N, C-alpha and C positions, 0 to 999 in steps of 0.2 A: 504494500500500500504506500503510495507516495505521500510525502509529508503534508499534513493538513491540520486544520483546527477543529475537526469533528470532536464532539463530546464522547464520553464513554458510552452514553446511552445511544447516540447515533451510530457509533461503531458496531454495537450489538445489533441494532436494527438492520444495518447494511450487511453485516455478516450473516444474519439469519436469512435475509432476502437472497443473497448469493448462494448460500448452501441449499436452501429449500426450493428455490425457483430457477435462477440463472444456471446453476450447475446442472440441474436436471433437464435443461433445454440443450445442453452442450454434449456432443457426442465425440468420442475418441475413435479414430480409425487405427487399425492394425494391419500389417502386412506380414507375410511369411519371412522369417529370418533363417539364419543358418541352424540355430538350435531351438528356437521358439518364435512365437509371434513378437513383432517389434512395433512400437508406436509409430504412426505415420499420419500426423495431422489431426485437425479438429474440424468440427462442423456444428451447425445449429439445426435442430430438429423442429420443423414447423408444419402446421396444418393450414392450408389455404383453401377455403371452401370445403370441398369433400376430398381433396387431394393432400397427400403427405409428402413433404420434401425434406431433404437435408441440404442446407446452404453451406457452401465451403469455397475454397480458393481453387482457381483453375489449375494451378500447378500441383494441387493434391489430386483432383479428379482425373487429370490426364494420365495418371498411373495406369488406368485401364487400357488406354490406347497403346502405351509404351510397353505394357506387360500383359498381353492378351491371354496368356495361359495362367495367370495368377489372379488372385482376388483380394479385395479388401474385406476386412471383417470388423464387426462391432461387438463389444462385450455386452452381454445382457444379464449375466449372473457371474458369480465368482469364478466358476470353471466353464462357463458356457459362452460361446461366440457364435454369431451368425454371419453368413456371407452377405455383403451388400448387393442387393438386387434392385434394379430399377433402370429407368431411362436417364442418361446423363447428358447434360448440356453444359458446355463451358466455352469461355472465350479463348481465342487464339492470341496469346499474349504478344506474339510477334506482329500481329496485325491490329490489335485493339488499343494501341498507344498505352500499354501498361495495365489496362483493365484486367484484373485477375480474379474473375468470379465464375462460379459454377453452381449448378444445383442438380441434385439427384431426385427424380420423381420416383418415390419409393414404391416398389412392387407390393401388391396387395398381400402376398404371403409372408412378408416380414413386418407388416404394420403391427400386428398383435404382440409379437415378442418385443418389439421396440417400445411399445407403449407401456410395458410393465415397469422398466427401470427409468424411462425418460418421459418427460412431459412435452407434448408438442406445443410450440409457441403459436398463439392465435394471431390473426391478422391485426386485431386492434392493439397488439403489443409491438407492432412494427411501424416505424415512422420515418418519413423524410425529415432531414435535419439540416438546416442551413445557418441558423443563428447560433453560432458556437458559444459555449460557456468557457470562460477562462478561470474556472474554479474546478474543484475536485468533483466533477459531476459525471465522469466517465469511468467505466469498468471494462477491462479486458480480461477475459477468462478463457483459458485453454489448457492443453495438456503438453507441456514441454517434454521432449524425448528423454531428458535426464531424470524425470520423475518416475523412476522405475526401480524396483528391487533387483539386485544383481544375483541374489541367491534364492534358493528354495522355490518350490512350486506349491500352489499356483502363484505366479508373480503378481505383484500389485503395481498399479500406476496411480498417479495423483495429479489433480489440477492445481494450477496457480492462478491467482487473480491479482490485478493491479488497479488501484484507483488513481486517477490522474486527471489532468486538465488539457484543454485544447491548446495546440501550439500556436505561436504567433505567425503572422504572415510571412516573416522572413524565412521560416523553415520551408514553406511551400516554394518560395522563389529559389532557395538554395538547392533543393532536391529536384526541382522541376515538376512539381505536382500541381494540378489545377484544383482550386477549392470547389469547383463545380462537381467533380467526381470523387474527391478524396477528403478524408478527415485525418489529420495528423495529431497525435497526442504525445505529450512530453514524457520522457522517462529519465530526465536529468536529476542528478543529486542523490540524496539518501532517501530511503523509504522507511515507513513505520510499519512494523509487523502488527496487524490488527489484533492478533491474539495475545502477544507478549507486551505490546505497546513500546517495544524497543526499536530504535532507529538503526538501520544498517544500509550498506551499499546495495543497490538494486542489482539482482542477478541479471547478467546479460545473455544468458543461454535461453533464447526464445524458440529454438528449433522445435517444431512440433505443434506450435499454437496456430500456425497458418490455417485459415478457414474458420477460426472461432469468431465469436461475435464481439463487436464494439457496442457497449450498452450505455445508454444515457440514463442516469439516475436522477429522479425528480423528487425534490424534498419539499414538503409542505406540512402545515399543521391541520389536523382534523378539526373542522369548526365546531363539532359537537363535543369532542373530548378534550380538545386543546393539546393533544399529544402529537408528536412528530411522526410523520408517515413518509415512507420512501416507496416510490413506484419506479418502474423501469420500462424502457423501450429499446428495441434493437434498431440501431441507426447505421451499422456498418459491418463489414466482414474484413477481418484482419488478413493482410497479404504479405507484409514484410516489415523489417525493422532496419534502422540505420544507427550506426554507432561510430560516427566520424566526428565532424565538428559539432553536430547536434545529435543527441541520443533520443531517438523518436521511434514510435511505432506508427505504421501507416495502414489505413483501412480504405477500401472502396465503399462508397455510400450505398446504402441498402436499396435506394430507389432505382439503382441500375438493375438490380435483380427483379424488382417489382415490374419495371418496364419490360423486361424479358418475359416474365410470366404473362403479361398482357398480350404480347405479340405471339409467343410460341404456344402457350397453353390456352390462350383466348380467355383468360380470367378477367373479370370486370371488378373494379374496385370503386367504392364510394369515396370520393375525394373530400377530405375535411381539412380545412386550413386551421392549424393551431400554432399560435405564437409562443414559443418557449426557447 
């Protein structure tokens, strides 16, 4: 968690929200390794109308084309994995000016096992987002490859999450990203562990979180109880990180995927303009 001025009460609300909701929207992919399955990227499980999807990054999904005889798998229980089955659409990064997005339209036969450990994100929890917050309103949650036990079976993996703020305009200019299609969030400096409340240097090993969600956290007080409430929206899909002059993580905006669903899947959406 990047350094902030949240209260302990807010920290607990945010931690509970991430553990009970955002984590359960987030899927970890595995591929076959030399000795056992190995982590291979992240994704967001969603339900749009009557269809189920996994949103992820193009460079994760194109594994299928480059490795036609292999498969990606998802863990659905401690010792149980299922093959990823479905129709995959993804951008050609060499032609898309860096847009790195994909979705898997999940095959009917794996929906039931997926819905047991995971919660599909509903369309009302997905938002276009243009008015960026320069405060700790963003959460990145995925499965770094390093978060895996090295011994014993069954092996365990774990998620990591980071709370951070939107980057300033000079980051976009320096890295050559358009604010129309991208959201960049800062990872500079030290972070605070939300469980221990201790500050430490932010781990730079992000390999494996590609395809996970960028979440906007919305803080407000319940007018009836006066208590603080935290809500959330999916606003982007993480695609890469930079650790040169500026230490940042980069996401493609989620509306790019929504536009693809309109065109390819013929989905219709009720447009609501919300300012936040």
